[in-house]
C-alpha positions in Angstrom: -20.7 17.1 -1.9 -17.2 17.6 -3.4 -15.1 14.6 -4.6 -11.9 14.0 -6.5 -12.6 12.8 -10.0 -10.6 11.5 -12.9 -11.8 13.2 -16.1 -10.9 11.2 -19.2 -9.0 12.8 -22.1 -7.3 11.3 -25.2 -3.9 11.5 -23.6 -4.9 10.4 -20.1 -7.3 11.7 -17.4 -7.0 15.0 -15.6 -7.6 15.0 -11.8 -10.2 17.5 -10.6 -12.5 18.3 -7.6 -16.2 18.2 -8.7 -19.6 18.4 -7.2 -21.3 14.9 -7.1 -24.3 13.5 -5.3 -23.8 12.5 -1.6 -24.0 8.7 -1.2 -26.8 7.0 0.7 -25.7 4.0 2.8 -27.2 0.7 1.7 -28.0 -2.1 4.1 -24.8 -3.2 5.8 -23.1 0.1 5.0 -22.1 3.1 7.0 -21.8 6.7 5.8 -18.5 8.3 6.7 -17.7 12.0 6.8 -14.1 11.8 5.5 -11.5 13.9 7.2 -8.4 12.6 5.3 -7.6 10.2 2.5 -4.4 8.5 1.5 -2.8 8.9 -1.9 -1.4 6.0 -3.8 0.9 5.7 -6.8 -1.4 3.3 -8.5 -3.6 6.4 -9.1 -1.1 7.6 -11.6 -1.3 4.5 -13.7 -5.1 4.6 -13.6 -5.1 8.2 -14.8 -2.7 7.4 -17.7 -5.0 4.7 -19.0 -8.3 6.5 -18.7 -8.7 8.0 -22.2 -12.5 7.7 -22.7 -15.7 7.4 -20.8 -17.3 9.3 -18.0 -15.5 10.9 -15.0 -14.7 8.4 -12.3 -14.3 8.9 -8.5 -10.9 8.3 -7.0 -9.4 7.0 -3.8 -9.1 3.6 -2.0 -8.5 4.5 1.6 -9.8 7.2 4.0 -10.3 8.1 7.6 -13.3 9.8 9.1 -16.3 9.8 11.4 -19.4 7.6 11.0 -22.4 9.9 10.6 -25.2 7.5 9.4 -25.9 3.8 9.4 -27.7 1.7 6.8 -29.9 -1.1 7.9 -28.5 -4.1 9.8 -25.1 -2.4 10.7 -23.8 -3.8 14.0 -20.1 -3.3 14.2 -19.8 0.5 14.1 -21.9 3.3 15.6 -22.5 7.0 14.7 -19.6 9.0 16.1 -17.0 6.2 15.7 -13.6 7.2 14.3 -12.8 4.7 11.5 -10.4 4.1 8.6 -11.7 2.4 5.6 -10.5 0.5 2.4 -13.0 1.2 -0.4 -13.4 3.1 -3.6 -14.3 6.8 -4.0 -12.6 7.7 -0.7 -11.3 11.0 -1.8 -14.6 12.8 -1.2 -16.4 14.6 1.6 -18.5 11.5 2.3 -18.2 7.8 1.4 -20.5 4.9 2.0 -18.7 1.6 2.7 -19.5 -1.9 3.8 -19.0 -2.0 7.6 -16.6 -4.9 7.3 -14.2 -2.7 5.4 -14.0 -0.3 8.3 -11.5 -0.5 11.1 -11.7 1.6 14.3 -8.8 4.0 14.7 -6.6 3.5 17.7 -6.9 6.6 20.1 -3.2 7.5 19.6 -3.5 8.1 15.8 -4.4 11.4 14.2 -6.8 11.5 11.2 -3.8 12.0 8.9 -1.9 9.0 10.3 -5.1 6.8 10.1 -5.6 7.8 6.5 -2.1 6.6 5.6 -2.3 3.1 7.3 -5.0 0.7 6.0 -4.2 0.3 2.3 -0.4 -0.1 2.5 -0.5 -2.3 5.6 -3.3 -4.5 4.2 -1.4 -4.9 1.0 1.9 -5.7 2.7 0.2 -8.0 5.2 -1.5 -9.9 2.4 1.8 -10.2 0.5 4.1 -11.2 3.5 1.8 -13.1 5.8 -1.0 -14.5 3.7 0.9 -15.3 0.5 4.6 -15.6 1.3 3.9 -17.0 4.8 7.0 -15.4 6.3 8.4 -17.3 9.2 10.6 -16.0 12.1 14.3 -15.9 11.3 13.7 -15.9 7.5 15.5 -13.3 5.4 13.4 -10.8 3.5 14.2 -8.3 0.8 11.9 -5.4 0.2 12.3 -3.5 -3.1 11.3 0.2 -3.3 11.6 0.1 0.4 10.9 3.9 0.9 7.4 3.6 -0.7 4.3 3.4 1.5 4.0 -0.4 0.9 7.8 -0.8 1.3 7.8 0.9 4.7 4.8 -1.2 5.8 6.5 -4.3 4.7 9.7 -3.5 6.7 7.6 -2.9 9.8 5.6 -6.1 9.4 8.7 -8.1 8.8 10.2 -6.8 12.0 6.9 -7.6 13.9 7.1 -11.2 12.5 10.8 -11.5 13.6 12.3 -11.8 10.1 16.1 -11.7 10.0 17.8 -10.0 8.3 15.4 -7.4 6.9 17.0 -6.0 3.7 15.6 -3.0 1.9 16.6 -1.5 -1.5 16.2 1.9 -3.0 17.7 4.0 -5.9 18.2 6.8 -3.3 20.9 6.4 -0.6 19.3 9.3 1.2 16.1 7.5 1.5 17.8 4.3 2.7 19.4 6.4 5.6 15.9 7.1 6.9 14.7 3.5 7.0 16.7 1.9 9.7 14.2 3.3 12.3 11.4 1.6 10.3 12.6 -2.0 10.7 15.3 -2.3 8.0 18.6 -4.0 9.1 20.5 -3.5 5.9 20.0 -1.0 3.0 21.3 -1.7 -0.5 21.6 0.8 -3.4 19.4 -0.5 -6.1 21.7 1.0 -8.8 24.8 -0.9 -7.7 26.4 -3.2 -10.2 27.1 -5.5 -7.3 23.5 -5.6 -6.1 23.0 -9.3 -6.2 26.3 -9.9 -4.4 25.3 -7.4 -1.7 22.0 -9.2 -1.1 23.8 -12.5 -0.9 26.3 -11.0 1.6 23.6 -9.6 3.7 21.8 -12.9 3.9 24.8 -15.1 4.8 25.3 -16.2 1.2 21.9 -17.9 0.9 19.7 -15.1 -0.6 16.4 -13.9 0.6 13.7 -16.4 1.6 11.0 -13.8 0.8 11.1 -10.9 -1.7 8.5 -8.2 -1.9 8.7 -6.4 -5.2 7.1 -3.2 -6.3 9.4 -2.4 -9.1 8.4 -4.7 -12.0 9.6 -7.0 -14.7 12.7 -5.0 -15.7 14.4 -6.5 -12.6 12.7 -9.9 -12.6 15.7 -12.0 -13.3 17.8 -10.1 -10.8 15.1 -10.7 -8.2 15.2 -14.4 -9.0 19.0 -14.4 -8.6 18.6 -12.7 -5.1 16.3 -15.5 -3.8 17.3 -18.5 -1.7 16.4 -22.1 -2.6 12.7 -22.4 -2.1 12.3 -18.6 -2.0 9.0 -16.9 -2.5 8.7 -13.7 -4.5 5.5 -11.6 -4.3 4.9 -9.1 -7.1 2.9 -6.3 -5.4 3.5 -3.4 -7.9 5.0 -2.6 -11.2 6.3 0.9 -10.8 8.8 0.5 -13.7 7.6 -2.1 -16.2 4.8 -4.7 -16.5 6.4 -7.2 -18.8 9.9 -8.7 -19.5 12.0 -11.8 -19.9 12.2 -14.5 -17.2 14.9 -17.1 -16.7 12.7 -20.2 -16.3 15.8 -22.4 -15.6 16.7 -20.2 -12.6 13.1 -20.3 -11.4 13.2 -24.1 -11.6 16.7 -24.7 -10.2 15.9 -22.6 -7.1 12.3 -24.0 -6.9 11.1 -20.4 -6.5 7.4 -19.6 -6.0 6.4 -16.5 -7.9 3.1 -14.9 -6.6 1.1 -12.0 -8.0 -1.3 -10.0 -5.9 -3.7 -7.1 -6.6 -7.1 -5.8 -5.3 -8.3 -5.0 -8.8 -9.6 -8.5 -9.5 -10.7 -9.4 -6.0 -14.4 -9.7 -5.1 -15.9 -7.7 -2.3 -15.8 -10.7 -0.1 -12.1 -11.3 -0.9 -11.2 -7.7 -0.2 -13.1 -7.8 3.1 -11.2 -11.0 4.1 -7.9 -9.2 3.5 -8.9 -6.2 5.5 -10.2 -8.3 8.4 -7.1 -10.5 8.5 -4.8 -7.4 8.6 -6.9 -5.8 11.4 -6.9 -9.0 13.4 -3.2 -9.5 13.1 -1.9 -5.9 13.3 -4.4 -3.7 15.2 -2.8 -4.3 18.6 0.7 -3.4 17.3 -0.7 -0.3 15.7 -2.5 0.7 18.9 0.6 0.3 21.0 3.1 1.9 18.6 5.0 -1.1 17.3 3.6 -0.2 13.9 3.5 3.4 12.7 2.1 5.1 9.6 4.8 7.2 7.9 3.5 10.4 6.4 5.8 12.5 4.3 3.4 15.4 3.7 -0.2 16.5 3.2 -2.2 18.4 0.6 -5.5 20.2 0.7 -8.3 18.6 -1.3 -8.4 21.5 -3.8 -4.7 21.0 -4.4 -5.1 17.4 -5.7 -3.3 18.2 -9.0 -0.2 19.4 -7.1 -0.4 16.2 -5.0 -0.3 14.0 -8.1 2.6 16.1 -9.4 4.5 15.4 -6.2 3.8 11.6 -6.5 5.2 11.7 -10.0 8.4 13.3 -8.8 8.9 10.3 -6.4 10.9 12.2 -3.9 8.9 11.4 -0.8 9.5 8.7 1.8 6.2 7.1 3.0 2.8 8.4 2.2 1.2 11.5 0.9 -2.2 12.3 2.4 -5.1 14.5 1.2 -6.9 16.7 3.8 -10.6 16.6 3.0 -12.1 18.4 6.0 -10.5 21.2 7.9 
């Protein structure tokens, strides 16, 4: 079968489509014929750091049809339309633990389904499981036009946060987000950014802050939080390390939380996916939650897809079309 692979080089990996063996489902796994697979900006960081070793498969989310079952599989059947959260998903076939598969609501296309599970599981884990957002709490979402940002805005609306504040370096992107749950948009480049967040939240600051930018704005983030605020570091699009004002952290009694799937065990990943599906599937099925797809690329155009991610001009997700 064909699969997207990262091929290591001294200055970072290239991304190529190569022929690899078709997987065989182990007990508890299903084999999926992949129709579409989501692209994620974390792939760019992985590529840049992969300077030696053997080629590695890519992709962490996909949508497709179950075509074969391993032993003892009971929750999915051959012919089911499913979306999954597992490695090597940018391929014609993928074998995954049945507990990492979620049935696709009838109203969703393959492309939409491929863009949903990773960002909504990530945002749900950050907002609901870790920050424990309550109704009528104020939330600030940085990089609000990203896939995770848009998912966070929608989940915050579903959980009745108020107000829901989003930030972006692009005013044009902010204009598009009011329909996705955002109450107030703030230009991330503004010199009065903190004052704008305080004004949007009645002078108190945000109770919950979901950050995908990184350490270069860490102290600004702390300044934007309310007393007892919770900040969840989801991504580090800009920088991974920087200074922290520990006095401000202490005075505001802020809880600083880091999340990632990279160090989670299989069972922990499964728990995140199942919690997300249990809490959000009905809202996805009836349209209260909606995947936002900016554009698609054919599998053979994966290099162009990564170039588009690097430009960072899209709002929402980019999706790879695996099967025609």
